[in-house]
C-alpha positions in Angstrom: 0.9 0.1 17.4 -1.7 0.3 20.2 -3.6 -2.7 18.6 -3.4 -5.2 15.8 -5.6 -3.3 13.3 -4.4 -1.0 10.6 -6.0 1.1 7.8 -5.1 -0.2 4.4 -3.7 2.3 1.8 -6.8 3.3 -0.1 -7.1 5.2 -3.4 -9.5 8.1 -2.8 -8.8 10.8 -5.4 -9.4 13.6 -2.9 -6.0 15.4 -2.8 -5.4 18.8 -4.5 -4.5 18.8 -8.2 -0.9 19.5 -7.4 -0.6 16.6 -5.0 -0.8 18.6 -1.8 -2.9 17.3 1.0 -6.5 18.6 1.1 -8.8 19.2 4.0 -10.7 16.1 2.9 -7.5 14.1 3.2 -7.0 15.4 6.7 -10.5 14.8 7.8 -10.6 11.2 6.4 -7.4 10.1 8.0 -7.8 11.9 11.3 -11.1 10.2 11.9 -9.6 6.8 11.5 -6.8 7.6 14.0 -9.4 9.0 16.4 -11.5 5.9 15.8 -8.9 3.6 17.2 -6.8 2.2 14.3 -3.3 1.3 15.4 -1.8 2.2 12.1 -3.2 4.7 9.6 -1.7 4.5 6.1 -2.2 7.1 3.3 -3.2 6.2 -0.2 -0.4 5.5 -2.7 1.6 8.7 -2.8 3.4 9.5 -6.0 7.2 9.7 -5.8 7.7 11.6 -9.1 5.4 13.3 -11.6 5.6 10.5 -14.2 4.5 8.0 -11.6 1.1 9.6 -10.9 -1.6 6.9 -10.9 -4.8 8.9 -10.8 -6.2 12.4 -10.6 -6.4 13.7 -7.1 -3.5 11.7 -5.8 -1.4 12.6 -2.8 2.2 13.5 -3.7 5.6 13.4 -2.1 7.6 14.3 -5.1 8.5 17.9 -4.2 9.3 19.9 -1.0 6.0 21.8 -1.6 4.2 18.7 -0.5 5.8 18.6 3.0 3.6 21.2 4.6 0.4 19.3 3.9 2.0 16.0 4.7 3.0 17.4 8.1 -0.6 18.2 8.8 -1.6 14.7 8.0 1.2 13.1 10.1 0.4 15.4 13.0 -3.3 14.6 12.9 -2.8 10.9 12.7 -0.3 11.0 15.6 -2.6 13.1 17.7 -5.3 10.5 17.2 -2.9 7.9 18.7 -2.0 5.9 15.5 1.2 5.2 13.7 1.4 7.4 10.6 2.6 5.6 7.5 3.0 7.2 4.0 2.7 4.7 1.2 5.2 5.4 -1.7 4.0 4.5 -5.2 5.0 4.8 -8.8 2.1 3.6 -11.0 4.4 2.5 -13.9 2.4 1.4 -17.0 -0.8 2.1 -15.1 -0.2 5.9 -15.2 -2.8 7.6 -17.4 -1.0 9.4 -20.3 -3.3 12.4 -20.2 -2.5 12.9 -16.5 1.3 12.7 -16.8 1.5 14.4 -20.2 3.4 11.6 -21.9 3.7 7.8 -22.3 3.6 5.8 -19.1 6.9 4.1 -18.2 7.6 0.4 -17.5 10.6 -2.0 -17.2 9.7 -3.7 -20.5 7.1 -3.2 -23.2 5.0 -6.2 -22.3 2.1 -6.9 -24.6 1.0 -3.3 -24.9 1.8 -0.4 -27.2 2.1 3.2 -25.8 4.5 2.4 -23.0 8.0 3.8 -22.8 10.8 1.5 -21.4 12.9 3.1 -18.7 16.6 3.4 -19.5 19.2 2.1 -16.9 19.8 5.6 -15.8 16.1 6.3 -15.4 15.7 3.2 -13.3 18.4 4.6 -10.9 16.8 8.1 -10.9 13.4 6.5 -10.1 15.0 4.8 -7.1 16.4 8.1 -6.0 12.9 9.5 -6.2 11.6 6.9 -3.8 14.4 7.7 -1.4 13.8 11.5 -1.6 10.1 10.9 -1.0 10.9 8.9 2.1 13.1 11.7 3.4 10.2 14.1 2.9 7.9 11.7 4.8 10.4 11.7 7.7 10.7 15.5 7.6 6.9 15.8 7.7 6.7 13.7 10.9 5.5 10.3 9.5 6.6 7.3 11.6 7.5 5.4 8.4 6.8 4.6 4.8 5.5 1.6 2.9 7.0 0.8 -0.5 4.1 -0.3 -2.8 5.4 -3.3 -4.7 2.1 -4.9 -5.4 -0.9 -4.7 -7.7 1.0 -4.4 -11.0 2.5 -1.0 -10.3 6.1 -0.2 -11.2 8.0 -2.0 -8.4 5.7 -5.0 -8.9 6.4 -4.8 -12.7 10.1 -5.3 -12.0 9.2 -8.5 -10.1 7.1 -9.8 -13.0 8.2 -12.8 -14.9 7.8 -10.6 -18.0 10.8 -8.5 -16.9 13.5 -9.8 -19.2 15.8 -6.8 -19.1 19.5 -7.5 -19.7 21.0 -4.6 -17.8 21.0 -6.1 -14.3 17.4 -4.9 -13.6 15.7 -8.0 -14.9 16.0 -11.6 -16.1 16.8 -13.7 -13.1 14.8 -13.5 -9.9 17.7 -11.8 -8.1 17.8 -9.1 -10.8 14.1 -8.7 -11.0 13.9 -8.0 -7.2 17.0 -5.7 -7.4 14.8 -2.6 -8.0 12.9 -3.2 -4.7 15.9 -4.2 -2.8 17.8 -1.1 -3.8 14.9 1.2 -2.8 14.8 -0.4 0.6 18.6 0.0 1.0 18.4 3.6 -0.1 15.5 4.5 2.2 17.3 2.8 5.1 20.5 4.7 4.5 18.7 8.1 4.2 16.4 7.9 7.3 16.8 7.5 11.0 17.2 4.0 12.6 13.7 4.2 14.2 12.0 5.3 11.0 9.7 2.4 10.0 10.2 0.8 6.5 7.5 -1.5 5.2 6.8 -3.2 1.9 3.5 -4.2 0.3 3.6 -7.4 -1.9 1.1 -9.4 -4.0 1.3 -13.2 -3.7 0.1 -13.9 -7.2 -1.5 -12.3 -10.4 0.3 -9.6 -12.3 2.6 -12.2 -13.9 4.1 -13.1 -10.5 5.2 -16.5 -9.4 3.8 -17.6 -6.0 6.9 -19.5 -5.2 9.0 -16.5 -5.8 6.6 -14.4 -3.8 7.1 -16.7 -0.8 10.9 -16.5 -1.2 10.8 -12.8 -1.5 8.5 -12.4 1.6 10.7 -14.7 3.7 14.0 -13.1 2.8 12.7 -9.6 3.2 11.3 -10.4 6.7 14.5 -12.3 7.7 16.8 -9.6 6.3 16.5 -7.1 9.1 16.0 -4.3 6.5 12.3 -3.9 6.9 10.1 -3.5 9.9 6.8 -4.8 8.5 5.6 -6.7 5.5 2.1 -6.0 4.2 0.8 -9.0 2.1 -2.1 -7.9 0.0 -3.9 -11.3 -0.3 -7.1 -10.0 -2.0 -8.9 -12.8 -0.1 -6.9 -13.8 2.9 -8.6 -17.2 3.2 -8.6 -18.2 -0.4 -6.2 -20.7 -2.0 -3.6 -19.7 -4.6 -4.3 -20.2 -8.3 -0.9 -21.9 -8.6 -1.6 -25.7 -8.4 1.6 -26.2 -6.5 0.0 -24.4 -3.5 -3.7 -24.7 -4.2 -4.3 -26.9 -1.2 -3.2 -24.3 1.3 -4.9 -20.9 2.0 -2.8 -17.8 1.4 -2.9 -16.8 5.0 -1.4 -20.1 6.0 1.3 -20.0 3.3 2.6 -16.6 4.3 1.7 -16.8 8.0 4.0 -19.9 8.4 7.1 -18.1 7.1 9.9 -17.3 9.6 9.8 -13.5 10.2 12.8 -12.7 12.3 12.1 -9.3 14.0 9.8 -8.2 11.2 6.0 -8.0 11.7 3.6 -9.5 9.1 0.4 -7.7 8.2 -2.3 -9.1 5.9 -5.1 -7.6 3.9 -8.0 -9.1 2.0 -11.6 -9.5 2.8 -11.2 -9.2 6.6 -14.6 -8.2 7.7 -15.3 -9.4 11.2 -13.8 -10.1 14.6 -13.7 -13.7 13.6 -11.6 -12.9 10.5 -9.2 -10.9 12.6 -8.7 -13.7 15.1 -8.2 -16.3 12.3 -5.5 -14.2 10.7 -3.7 -13.7 14.0 -4.0 -17.3 15.0 -2.6 -18.4 11.6 0.6 -16.3 11.8 -0.2 -12.7 11.0 0.9 -10.0 13.5 -1.7 -7.5 12.4 -4.4 -7.0 9.8 -5.2 -4.1 7.4 -8.8 -3.2 6.7 -10.0 -1.7 3.4 -13.8 -1.8 3.2 -14.2 -2.0 7.0 -12.1 1.2 7.3 -14.2 3.0 4.7 -17.5 2.0 6.3 -16.5 2.4 10.0 -14.0 5.1 11.0 -14.1 3.5 14.5 -13.9 -0.2 13.5 -11.4 -1.0 16.2 -13.5 0.7 18.9 -16.6 -1.2 17.7 -14.6 -4.4 18.1 -13.7 -3.5 21.6 -17.3 -3.0 22.5 -18.6 -6.1 20.6 -16.4 -9.1 20.4 -18.6 -10.5 17.5 -18.5 -7.3 15.4 -18.9 -7.5 11.6 -18.6 -4.8 9.0 -22.0 -3.6 7.9 -23.4 -4.8 4.7 -23.6 -3.0 1.4 -24.9 -0.9 -0.3 -24.7 2.3 1.8 -25.9 5.8 1.1 -23.7 8.8 0.1 -24.9 10.6 3.2 -23.7 7.6 5.3 -20.2 7.8 3.7 -20.1 11.6 4.4 -20.9 10.9 8.0 -17.9 8.5 8.0 -15.5 11.3 6.8 -15.3 10.6 3.1 -15.0 13.6 0.8 -17.1 14.0 -2.3 -14.3 13.0 -4.7 -13.8 9.7 -2.7 -17.6 9.1 -2.8 -17.6 9.7 -6.6 -14.8 7.2 -7.0 -16.7 4.6 -5.0 -19.7 5.0 -7.3 -17.7 3.0 -9.9 -17.8 -0.1 -7.7 -21.0 -2.0 -8.3 -23.1 -2.6 -5.2 -21.1 -0.2 -3.0 -23.5 2.8 -3.0 -27.3 2.8 -3.1 -29.0 3.8 -6.3 
């Protein structure tokens, strides 16, 4: 990476209906690369059809997606940034009307209308992640990030609710087996210099913060991943878990031994001061969400102004268009109160 600032993987709903990359995808991501981001990551990209999470989602489930993905990777690389494709299966969060059936999950949980994956389907889903990573490599991406946060499928396997008895749930070792096996498969199927990253949540989603710390440390120390992306929601807040509530999340995860792995953090990082605080407290790089939406050239602005801060909300639709967002992305952001001017 040419600097310590990456673009977070952001839902934007602006890909074509079949999951192929659109011109809006290309424009949005290329602008961020040209704007100075060291790493540019795509939105969560579905690994199979039943794992779609939203309409207008980017796909890597079929070879037909490779051509568009190649254009994205080429544009990001031409802009000087590392190109990373985030791999996602939405699990129980997949809309039934979008996937044409019940969403799948490791266990029923407290909801009806969810179909539990069989042992064979778990293995085939892992194969889908690995195949999607191969397509990312064939398309010219520098690496992939396995989305195991925010309550999506890989995160559901980590959940304390996962009480499966077939080796894919129950104990912590068996609940993390789904993620570990994906990592192992992607590593075996791609070149040595192909980057493999993981996104984790530290809490919420029926996760145990103590387990999240163990998982983060062992993944970073394993030598199997190149970077860990901790989605902290608010990097400087303290965990809800009373065992850790006296220590901010950034300090908990920043203090972990990392081996050769690099630690990225995301969550309400809005200013040059926030970036410095994260780096001083153990992070190797930061990932920007709102800042990346509002400023395609956030890193360049930081170079020019050492006290730079993300502009305040709300902003106009025309402003977002000038920053490279397509209409579908703008329509999606309309659902976030206070984001866009009335």
